N, C-alpha and C positions, 0 to 999 in steps of 0.2 A: 504494500500500500504506500509506504514511504517512497519507494522507488518510482511509482507511478506519478506521485505528486512532484517528485524531484525532476522527472522528465518534463512534466507539464510546466514547471517553473522555468526550465531552460528554454522551452519552446516559446512561452509567453514573454520571456525576457528578450529573446531575439526578435520576436514579432513587434514588441513595443519599441525597441530601438529603431527598427525599420520604419515603423509608422511615425515616430517622432521626427526622423530625418526627412520624411516625405513632406512634412508641413512647410508651408511657405513662410518665409521670414516676415515678421510683423514690423520690422524696423528697430534699430538699436541692437546692441549686442553683437555677437559673433557673426550673425547672418549678414550684416552690412559689410563686414570685413571681407567676405568672400563673394561680394557682388549681389547679395540677396536684396539689398536696399535700393538697387538701381531701377527695379521694376516699379512702376506706379500702379496702384490698385484703383480700378474704376468701379465705384459703387461698393456694395457689400460683398460678403462671402458668396462664392458660387455653391451650387448644390454639392459638387464633388468635395469641396473643402469642408462643408458642414458634415457630410457623411464620414469623411476622414476623421473629423473631430469626434464624432459619435463612436466610431470603431475604436479609436485610440482610447477613449474613456472606458469602453467596455473591456478592452484588453487590459487596461490598467487596473480595473477593479478585479478582474479574474487573477491577475498577477498578485495583487494584494491578498486576495482570498487564499491563494496557494501558499503564500508565506505564512499567513495566520494558521492555516490547517497544518502545515508542516511543523510550525512551532509547537502547536498543541500536541501533535502526534509524537514529536521528539521528547516533549516534557513528560508525557505519560509512559514512555518506554523506559 
């Protein structure tokens, strides 16, 4: 059981890193240093960006839940 949650944690960690890197820079910070601030945004967020935000939030919550479950399982062993 612990092994399954450990594998899920690794998968969610890699997926979360990929999703965060896919986000468009909002200005300021390191994204401007690499050219992310050169693009001007017209209007609000597109549907794809909002869906990416939602997917990132869900994967982040699943990542957090895996950490909590693994911590409880390790404590009980």
